[in-house]
C-alpha positions in Angstrom: 9.7 -16.9 31.8 12.2 -14.9 29.2 11.1 -13.4 26.0 12.3 -14.6 22.6 14.0 -11.7 21.1 12.7 -10.7 17.7 14.8 -9.5 14.7 13.3 -7.3 12.3 14.1 -7.3 8.6 13.3 -3.8 8.4 13.3 -1.4 11.4 10.7 0.9 10.0 8.0 -1.7 8.8 9.1 -3.8 12.0 8.0 -6.9 9.8 9.4 -10.1 11.7 12.1 -12.1 9.7 10.4 -15.3 7.8 13.0 -17.4 9.8 12.9 -17.2 13.4 15.0 -20.4 14.2 18.2 -18.5 12.9 18.3 -16.4 15.8 21.6 -15.8 16.8 23.0 -14.0 20.0 23.1 -10.1 20.0 26.5 -10.3 19.2 25.9 -11.9 15.7 23.1 -10.1 14.6 25.3 -6.9 13.3 25.4 -8.2 9.6 22.9 -6.3 7.6 19.8 -8.6 6.6 19.7 -9.1 3.0 16.4 -10.4 1.4 16.8 -13.4 -0.8 13.7 -12.1 -3.4 14.5 -8.7 -4.7 11.2 -7.3 -3.9 10.7 -3.7 -6.0 10.4 -0.4 -3.8 6.8 0.1 -5.0 5.7 -3.1 -3.6 7.2 -2.3 -0.4 5.6 0.9 -0.3 2.3 -0.6 -0.9 2.6 -3.3 1.9 3.5 -0.4 4.2 0.3 1.8 3.2 -2.8 1.8 5.6 -5.0 0.2 3.0 -8.4 -0.1 3.6 -10.2 -3.3 2.3 -13.4 -2.1 0.8 -14.3 -5.4 0.4 -14.7 -5.8 4.2 -15.8 -2.6 5.2 -16.6 0.7 3.5 -14.1 3.8 3.4 -14.2 6.6 6.0 -17.3 8.8 5.9 -17.3 11.8 3.5 -17.8 14.1 6.5 -14.3 13.1 8.0 -12.0 15.9 7.4 -8.0 16.2 6.6 -6.6 19.5 6.5 -10.2 20.9 6.8 -11.4 19.1 3.4 -14.3 16.9 3.6 -14.4 14.0 0.9 -10.3 13.8 0.6 -9.9 10.8 3.6 -12.4 9.0 1.4 -10.9 9.6 -1.8 -7.3 8.4 -0.3 -9.1 5.1 1.2 -10.5 4.6 -2.1 -7.2 5.2 -4.2 -5.1 2.9 -2.3 -7.8 0.0 -1.7 -7.8 0.4 -6.0 -3.9 0.2 -6.3 -4.1 -2.8 -3.9 -6.9 -4.2 -5.8 -9.3 -4.1 -2.5 -12.0 -1.6 -3.8 -14.5 -4.1 -4.1 -17.5 -1.8 -5.5 -16.1 1.5 -4.8 -14.3 3.9 -7.4 -11.2 6.4 -6.9 -12.0 9.5 -8.8 -15.9 9.4 -8.7 -18.1 12.3 -9.2 -17.7 12.7 -5.4 -13.7 12.5 -5.5 -14.0 14.8 -8.6 -15.6 17.7 -6.7 -12.7 18.1 -4.3 -10.1 17.6 -7.5 -11.9 20.5 -9.0 -12.0 22.6 -5.9 -8.2 22.2 -5.4 -7.3 22.2 -8.9 -5.6 19.0 -8.7 -5.9 15.8 -11.1 -6.8 12.5 -10.1 -3.3 11.4 -11.1 -1.8 13.9 -9.0 -3.1 11.8 -6.0 -2.7 8.4 -7.1 1.2 9.2 -8.1 1.5 9.8 -4.2 -0.6 6.7 -3.1 1.8 5.1 -5.2 4.7 6.2 -3.7 3.0 5.0 -0.3 2.4 8.3 0.9 0.4 8.8 4.4 -2.4 10.7 5.0 -0.4 13.5 6.5 1.9 13.7 3.5 -0.8 13.6 0.8 -2.0 16.7 2.9 1.2 18.3 3.1 1.8 18.0 -0.5 -1.7 19.4 -1.2 -1.2 22.4 0.7 2.3 22.9 -1.2 0.3 23.0 -4.6 -3.3 24.5 -3.6 -3.4 28.0 -2.7 -6.7 27.5 -0.9 -7.1 29.8 2.4 -8.8 27.9 5.8 -11.6 30.3 5.4 -12.2 29.1 1.8 -11.7 25.4 2.7 -14.1 25.4 5.6 -17.1 26.9 3.2 -16.4 24.7 1.1 -16.3 21.7 3.2 -19.7 23.0 5.1 -21.5 23.7 1.7 -20.6 20.0 1.1 -21.6 18.6 4.1 -25.0 20.1 3.6 -25.5 19.8 0.3 -28.5 17.7 -1.1 -30.1 17.2 -4.6 -30.8 20.2 -6.0 -33.0 19.6 -9.0 -35.7 17.6 -9.7 -33.4 14.8 -11.6 -31.5 14.1 -8.5 -34.3 14.8 -6.1 -35.8 11.7 -8.1 -32.7 9.0 -7.7 -32.2 10.5 -4.1 -35.3 9.5 -3.0 -35.4 6.2 -5.0 -32.2 5.4 -3.5 -33.5 6.2 0.1 -36.6 3.8 -0.4 -34.1 0.9 -1.4 -31.8 1.7 1.5 -34.2 2.8 4.3 -37.6 3.4 3.3 -38.6 4.2 7.1 -36.0 7.3 7.7 -37.5 10.7 7.2 -33.9 12.2 8.5 -31.9 11.7 5.3 -31.7 14.9 3.5 -27.9 15.2 2.6 -25.8 13.3 -0.2 -23.7 12.7 2.8 -26.6 11.1 4.5 -27.5 8.9 1.7 -23.4 7.7 1.2 -23.4 6.7 5.0 -26.6 4.9 4.9 -25.4 3.0 1.7 -22.1 2.3 3.5 -23.8 0.9 6.1 -26.3 -1.2 4.6 -23.9 -2.3 1.8 -21.7 -4.1 4.7 -24.8 -5.7 6.7 -26.4 -2.8 8.4 -30.1 -2.5 9.1 -31.3 1.0 8.1 
């Protein structure tokens, strides 16, 4: 049994042409593909982005690191989802994201611009490394601090405890903000805490 050839409209995007019936012998496929609809580059970049649909599943855990930074991968998931209109209940540049932005001296607009350009995680990290002067030890210490950070005053402790009682009343092992976020993500998508 032979395999039917698939012609790709864009070799980088690896998207099959919409009209498979027009497949010609290999010698006749040398003419470049010209789409009949003019689509702007920014829309093409958005479709090539690895977008997490946050109406279907949560963003990455705040504990996941990119270049040593906690929070960053989650922030990128939320930013891409927001650009695609798939953010659900999540917010890009929320107070948690602001902790990363404050540490690095970057702005939410800086990151949003990179995401609008369709930059991958690796490309965003490379840009951050060019524009942020932080040593590995500083990043590691900052990330470790946030990994273990819990409520620090009575008001935040009260909010934390109320949230735990709503989400997972039988859990006594949740002590950090990241613990709370992970349980909230899990429960929000149908998990039983």
